[in-house]
OpenMM code with the backbone's topology and positions (N, CA, C; nanometers):
from openmm import Vec3, app, unit

residues = "MET THR ILE VAL LEU ARG PHE ALA ILE VAL GLU ARG MET LYS ASN ASP ILE VAL THR VAL SER SER LYS TYR GLN VAL VAL ILE PRO LYS ILE ALA ARG GLN LYS MET GLY LEU ASN LYS THR LYS GLY GLN HIS LEU ARG VAL LYS SER VAL THR GLN ASN GLU ILE VAL TYR ARG LYS GLU PRO SER ILE GLU ASP TYR LEU GLY ALA PHE GLY HIS VAL PHE PRO ALA ASN ALA THR GLN ALA LEU ARG LYS MET ARG ASP LYS ASP ARG GLY".split()
positions = [
    Vec3(-4.5451, 3.1599, -2.7310),
    Vec3(-4.5756, 3.1275, -2.6290),
    Vec3(-4.6049, 3.1834, -2.5120),
    Vec3(-4.6796, 3.1520, -2.4080),
    Vec3(-4.7363, 3.2087, -2.2925),
    Vec3(-4.6583, 3.2487, -2.1887),
    Vec3(-4.6833, 3.3526, -2.1288),
    Vec3(-4.5719, 3.3596, -2.0106),
    Vec3(-4.5968, 3.2437, -1.9198),
    Vec3(-4.6859, 3.1908, -1.8896),
    Vec3(-4.6732, 3.0679, -1.8010),
    Vec3(-4.6034, 2.9429, -1.8445),
    Vec3(-4.5940, 2.9483, -1.9812),
    Vec3(-4.5474, 2.8379, -1.9979),
    Vec3(-4.3838, 2.8459, -1.9831),
    Vec3(-4.3466, 2.9764, -2.0324),
    Vec3(-4.1980, 3.0550, -2.0330),
    Vec3(-4.1542, 3.0212, -1.9119),
    Vec3(-4.2337, 3.0571, -1.8202),
    Vec3(-4.1854, 3.0405, -1.6648),
    Vec3(-4.1707, 2.9279, -1.6077),
    Vec3(-4.2506, 2.8343, -1.6650),
    Vec3(-4.2222, 2.6686, -1.6360),
    Vec3(-4.0916, 2.6229, -1.6970),
    Vec3(-4.0997, 2.6781, -1.8205),
    Vec3(-3.9490, 2.6033, -1.8783),
    Vec3(-3.8293, 2.6357, -1.7683),
    Vec3(-3.8321, 2.7909, -1.7706),
    Vec3(-3.6904, 2.8595, -1.7026),
    Vec3(-3.7268, 2.7770, -1.5873),
    Vec3(-3.8198, 2.7769, -1.5049),
    Vec3(-3.8104, 2.6936, -1.3625),
    Vec3(-3.7518, 2.5429, -1.3666),
    Vec3(-3.8060, 2.4838, -1.4619),
    Vec3(-3.7564, 2.3630, -1.4819),
    Vec3(-3.6279, 2.3410, -1.4983),
    Vec3(-3.5521, 2.4390, -1.5933),
    Vec3(-3.4205, 2.4636, -1.6066),
    Vec3(-3.3455, 2.4857, -1.4831),
    Vec3(-3.3986, 2.5638, -1.4193),
    Vec3(-3.3301, 2.6324, -1.2938),
    Vec3(-3.2839, 2.4844, -1.1973),
    Vec3(-3.3780, 2.3808, -1.1965),
    Vec3(-3.3762, 2.2895, -1.1165),
    Vec3(-3.2707, 2.1844, -1.1916),
    Vec3(-3.2153, 2.2042, -1.3021),
    Vec3(-3.1458, 2.0590, -1.3599),
    Vec3(-2.9994, 2.1212, -1.3237),
    Vec3(-2.9398, 2.0048, -1.2618),
    Vec3(-2.7943, 2.0210, -1.2108),
    Vec3(-2.7316, 1.9296, -1.2989),
    Vec3(-2.5864, 1.9709, -1.3510),
    Vec3(-2.5352, 1.9064, -1.4403),
    Vec3(-2.4043, 1.8768, -1.3726),
    Vec3(-2.3327, 1.7782, -1.3955),
    Vec3(-2.1916, 1.7425, -1.3391),
    Vec3(-2.0702, 1.7685, -1.4459),
    Vec3(-1.9821, 1.8353, -1.3954),
    Vec3(-1.8564, 1.8437, -1.4609),
    Vec3(-1.7527, 1.7328, -1.4327),
    Vec3(-1.7296, 1.6666, -1.5412),
    Vec3(-1.6402, 1.5633, -1.5456),
    Vec3(-1.4780, 1.5888, -1.5159),
    Vec3(-1.4252, 1.5103, -1.5144),
    Vec3(-1.2648, 1.5202, -1.4647),
    Vec3(-1.2041, 1.5748, -1.5738),
    Vec3(-1.2634, 1.5851, -1.7328),
    Vec3(-1.2041, 1.6355, -1.8449),
    Vec3(-1.2854, 1.8022, -1.8610),
    Vec3(-1.3684, 1.8137, -1.7732),
    Vec3(-1.4108, 1.9476, -1.7879),
    Vec3(-1.5440, 1.9301, -1.8368),
    Vec3(-1.6119, 1.8294, -1.9001),
    Vec3(-1.7125, 1.8015, -2.0011),
    Vec3(-1.8614, 1.8257, -1.9083),
    Vec3(-1.9638, 1.8680, -1.9538),
    Vec3(-2.1037, 1.8695, -1.9095),
    Vec3(-2.2036, 1.8322, -2.0253),
    Vec3(-2.3022, 1.7935, -1.9929),
    Vec3(-2.4398, 1.7395, -2.0476),
    Vec3(-2.5182, 1.8315, -2.0663),
    Vec3(-2.5475, 1.8643, -2.1641),
    Vec3(-2.6470, 1.9947, -2.1660),
    Vec3(-2.8060, 1.9253, -2.1422),
    Vec3(-2.8881, 1.9540, -2.0299),
    Vec3(-3.0146, 1.8807, -2.0017),
    Vec3(-3.0979, 1.9138, -2.1155),
    Vec3(-3.1806, 1.7923, -2.1204),
    Vec3(-3.2685, 1.7874, -2.2486),
    Vec3(-3.3519, 1.9092, -2.2722),
    Vec3(-3.4317, 1.9596, -2.1545),
    Vec3(-3.4945, 2.0545, -2.1836),
    Vec3(-3.4448, 2.1894, -2.2452),
    Vec3(-3.3069, 2.1927, -2.2294),
    Vec3(-3.2439, 2.3138, -2.2461),
    Vec3(-3.1703, 2.3153, -2.4220),
    Vec3(-3.1638, 2.1718, -2.4128),
    Vec3(-3.1174, 2.1593, -2.5802),
    Vec3(-3.2773, 2.1718, -2.6696),
    Vec3(-3.3428, 2.1370, -2.5974),
    Vec3(-3.4997, 2.1663, -2.7133),
    Vec3(-3.5162, 2.3125, -2.6932),
    Vec3(-3.4736, 2.3934, -2.5685),
    Vec3(-3.5324, 2.5524, -2.5875),
    Vec3(-3.4363, 2.5972, -2.7060),
    Vec3(-3.3033, 2.5557, -2.7134),
    Vec3(-3.1837, 2.6157, -2.7927),
    Vec3(-3.2440, 2.5555, -2.9564),
    Vec3(-3.2816, 2.4328, -2.9343),
    Vec3(-3.3079, 2.3961, -3.0947),
    Vec3(-3.1707, 2.3238, -3.1269),
    Vec3(-3.1050, 2.2833, -2.9926),
    Vec3(-3.0075, 2.1764, -3.0484),
    Vec3(-3.0369, 2.0438, -3.0859),
    Vec3(-2.9693, 1.9457, -3.1644),
    Vec3(-2.9979, 1.8418, -3.2134),
    Vec3(-2.8833, 1.7800, -3.2345),
    Vec3(-2.8709, 1.6390, -3.2777),
    Vec3(-2.7432, 1.5526, -3.2877),
    Vec3(-2.7163, 1.5685, -3.3929),
    Vec3(-2.7070, 1.7015, -3.4749),
    Vec3(-2.6402, 1.7073, -3.5998),
    Vec3(-2.5060, 1.7316, -3.5646),
    Vec3(-2.4126, 1.6863, -3.6467),
    Vec3(-2.2616, 1.7057, -3.6369),
    Vec3(-2.2327, 1.8521, -3.6201),
    Vec3(-2.1356, 1.9331, -3.5577),
    Vec3(-2.0722, 2.0059, -3.5971),
    Vec3(-2.1712, 2.1835, -3.5060),
    Vec3(-2.2491, 2.1349, -3.4193),
    Vec3(-2.3096, 2.2304, -3.3703),
    Vec3(-2.2139, 2.2944, -3.2750),
    Vec3(-2.2084, 2.4389, -3.2717),
    Vec3(-2.1009, 2.5298, -3.2020),
    Vec3(-2.1933, 2.6219, -3.0945),
    Vec3(-2.1731, 2.6237, -2.9794),
    Vec3(-2.1755, 2.7329, -2.8739),
    Vec3(-2.0761, 2.8286, -2.8530),
    Vec3(-2.0894, 2.9279, -2.8292),
    Vec3(-2.0075, 3.0472, -2.8205),
    Vec3(-1.9825, 3.0767, -2.6494),
    Vec3(-1.8973, 3.1076, -2.6025),
    Vec3(-1.8824, 3.1732, -2.4467),
    Vec3(-1.9333, 3.3089, -2.4468),
    Vec3(-2.0523, 3.3551, -2.3839),
    Vec3(-2.0848, 3.5146, -2.4496),
    Vec3(-2.0261, 3.5591, -2.2984),
    Vec3(-2.0246, 3.5372, -2.1892),
    Vec3(-1.9704, 3.5836, -2.0769),
    Vec3(-1.9644, 3.4962, -1.9735),
    Vec3(-1.8602, 3.4978, -1.8683),
    Vec3(-1.8103, 3.4359, -1.7480),
    Vec3(-1.7846, 3.5071, -1.6530),
    Vec3(-1.8695, 3.4796, -1.5066),
    Vec3(-1.8211, 3.5316, -1.3902),
    Vec3(-1.7581, 3.4179, -1.3066),
    Vec3(-1.7682, 3.4640, -1.1864),
    Vec3(-1.6805, 3.3556, -1.1176),
    Vec3(-1.8061, 3.2657, -1.0894),
    Vec3(-1.9054, 3.2606, -1.1004),
    Vec3(-2.0422, 3.1650, -1.0837),
    Vec3(-2.1308, 3.1488, -1.1849),
    Vec3(-2.1057, 3.1785, -1.3209),
    Vec3(-2.1872, 3.1839, -1.4072),
    Vec3(-2.1155, 3.1735, -1.5504),
    Vec3(-2.1293, 3.0706, -1.6392),
    Vec3(-2.1021, 3.0572, -1.8102),
    Vec3(-2.2322, 3.0943, -1.8511),
    Vec3(-2.1959, 3.1742, -1.9518),
    Vec3(-2.3403, 3.2125, -2.0514),
    Vec3(-2.2908, 3.1694, -2.2154),
    Vec3(-2.3485, 3.0766, -2.2377),
    Vec3(-2.3334, 3.0269, -2.4062),
    Vec3(-2.4127, 3.0738, -2.4739),
    Vec3(-2.3937, 3.0941, -2.6061),
    Vec3(-2.4788, 3.1356, -2.7226),
    Vec3(-2.4716, 3.0354, -2.8278),
    Vec3(-2.5749, 2.9889, -2.8917),
    Vec3(-2.5628, 2.9097, -3.0093),
    Vec3(-2.5161, 3.0016, -3.1160),
    Vec3(-2.4134, 2.9310, -3.2311),
    Vec3(-2.3820, 3.0069, -3.2988),
    Vec3(-2.4590, 2.9794, -3.4263),
    Vec3(-2.4756, 3.0505, -3.5001),
    Vec3(-2.5491, 2.9760, -3.6471),
    Vec3(-2.5064, 2.8890, -3.7181),
    Vec3(-2.5629, 2.8047, -3.7989),
    Vec3(-2.5233, 2.7002, -3.8666),
    Vec3(-2.5253, 2.7524, -4.0015),
    Vec3(-2.4688, 2.6787, -4.0896),
    Vec3(-2.4614, 2.7123, -4.2171),
    Vec3(-2.5893, 2.7436, -4.2999),
    Vec3(-2.6806, 2.6442, -4.2507),
    Vec3(-2.8311, 2.6740, -4.2538),
    Vec3(-2.9229, 2.7734, -4.2600),
    Vec3(-2.8633, 2.8378, -4.1402),
    Vec3(-2.9243, 2.9633, -4.0635),
    Vec3(-2.8686, 3.0958, -4.1911),
    Vec3(-2.7558, 3.0741, -4.2022),
    Vec3(-2.7234, 3.2051, -4.2888),
    Vec3(-2.7766, 3.1697, -4.4234),
    Vec3(-2.7902, 3.0334, -4.4835),
    Vec3(-2.8386, 3.0472, -4.6201),
    Vec3(-2.9856, 3.0629, -4.6354),
    Vec3(-3.0536, 3.0272, -4.5109),
    Vec3(-3.2020, 3.0502, -4.4927),
    Vec3(-3.2362, 3.2005, -4.5229),
    Vec3(-3.1547, 3.3155, -4.4772),
    Vec3(-3.1745, 3.4381, -4.5093),
    Vec3(-3.1720, 3.4594, -4.6793),
    Vec3(-3.1179, 3.3660, -4.7618),
    Vec3(-3.1061, 3.3842, -4.8797),
    Vec3(-3.1870, 3.2663, -4.9473),
    Vec3(-3.3243, 3.2447, -4.8919),
    Vec3(-3.4049, 3.1706, -4.9538),
    Vec3(-3.4570, 3.1879, -5.1099),
    Vec3(-3.4729, 3.3125, -5.1272),
    Vec3(-3.4961, 3.3257, -5.2831),
    Vec3(-3.3915, 3.2725, -5.3699),
    Vec3(-3.2400, 3.2890, -5.3485),
    Vec3(-3.1297, 3.2534, -5.4123),
    Vec3(-3.1015, 3.0893, -5.4068),
    Vec3(-3.1310, 3.0197, -5.2932),
    Vec3(-3.1176, 2.8784, -5.2409),
    Vec3(-3.2041, 2.7968, -5.2761),
    Vec3(-3.2133, 2.6678, -5.3135),
    Vec3(-3.3463, 2.5867, -5.2783),
    Vec3(-3.3635, 2.5605, -5.1505),
    Vec3(-3.4769, 2.5126, -5.1326),
    Vec3(-3.5264, 2.4830, -4.9881),
    Vec3(-3.4073, 2.4038, -4.9111),
    Vec3(-3.3359, 2.3114, -4.9463),
    Vec3(-3.2421, 2.2489, -4.8732),
    Vec3(-3.1019, 2.3046, -4.9496),
    Vec3(-3.0688, 2.3817, -4.9066),
    Vec3(-2.9264, 2.4489, -4.9678),
    Vec3(-2.8439, 2.3632, -4.9240),
    Vec3(-2.8266, 2.3057, -4.8371),
    Vec3(-2.7061, 2.2150, -4.8046),
    Vec3(-2.6706, 2.1069, -4.8950),
    Vec3(-2.7751, 2.0678, -4.9094),
    Vec3(-2.7973, 1.9295, -5.0012),
    Vec3(-2.7479, 1.9547, -5.1410),
    Vec3(-2.7719, 2.0716, -5.2157),
    Vec3(-2.7505, 2.1463, -5.3163),
    Vec3(-2.6205, 2.1850, -5.3316),
    Vec3(-2.5605, 2.2356, -5.2058),
    Vec3(-2.4034, 2.2798, -5.2100),
    Vec3(-2.3337, 2.1462, -5.1918),
    Vec3(-2.3582, 2.0366, -5.1700),
    Vec3(-2.2932, 1.9067, -5.1598),
    Vec3(-2.2912, 1.8668, -5.2927),
    Vec3(-2.4328, 1.8580, -5.3480),
    Vec3(-2.4024, 1.8022, -5.4886),
    Vec3(-2.2920, 1.8905, -5.5937),
    Vec3(-2.3291, 2.0146, -5.5610),
    Vec3(-2.2348, 2.1088, -5.6757),
    Vec3(-2.0918, 2.0894, -5.6129),
    Vec3(-2.0373, 2.0511, -5.5169),
    Vec3(-1.9325, 2.0484, -5.4701),
    Vec3(-1.8857, 1.9138, -5.5092),
    Vec3(-1.9344, 1.8137, -5.5085),
    Vec3(-1.9421, 1.6708, -5.5528),
    Vec3(-1.9068, 1.6473, -5.7230),
    Vec3(-2.0102, 1.7260, -5.7702),
    Vec3(-1.9997, 1.7255, -5.9075),
    Vec3(-1.8700, 1.8107, -5.9551),
    Vec3(-1.8350, 1.9083, -5.8978),
    Vec3(-1.6908, 1.9683, -5.9041),
    Vec3(-1.5678, 1.8569, -5.8878),
    Vec3(-1.5826, 1.8192, -5.8139),
    Vec3(-1.4617, 1.7119, -5.7802),
    Vec3(-1.4418, 1.5971, -5.8979),
    Vec3(-1.5932, 1.5613, -5.9467),
    Vec3(-1.5934, 1.4850, -6.0574),
    Vec3(-1.5446, 1.3526, -6.0372),
] * unit.nanometer
topology = app.Topology()
chain = topology.addChain("A")
for resn in residues:
    res = topology.addResidue(resn, chain)
    for name in ("N", "CA", "C"):
        topology.addAtom(name, app.Element.getBySymbol(name[0]), res)
């Protein structure tokens, strides 16, 4: 990614303002979700990395697919499906 494109993304994200609901919920802006690789997959986690009086920094937690990807030579391309099939077979 070029420096100009990175600057444009960062500048665009700086202008996104989110509202904190009465239940302390926020919606992560689309451009930030895309940049982090977040999607509608169930169970994605963000870890609070640091908190100051004016800032909260989150880090995307690796998914099981991220961990299994490191073992591509051991697990098939879609390791999650393979593991689910093995689990369902064992439950029989």
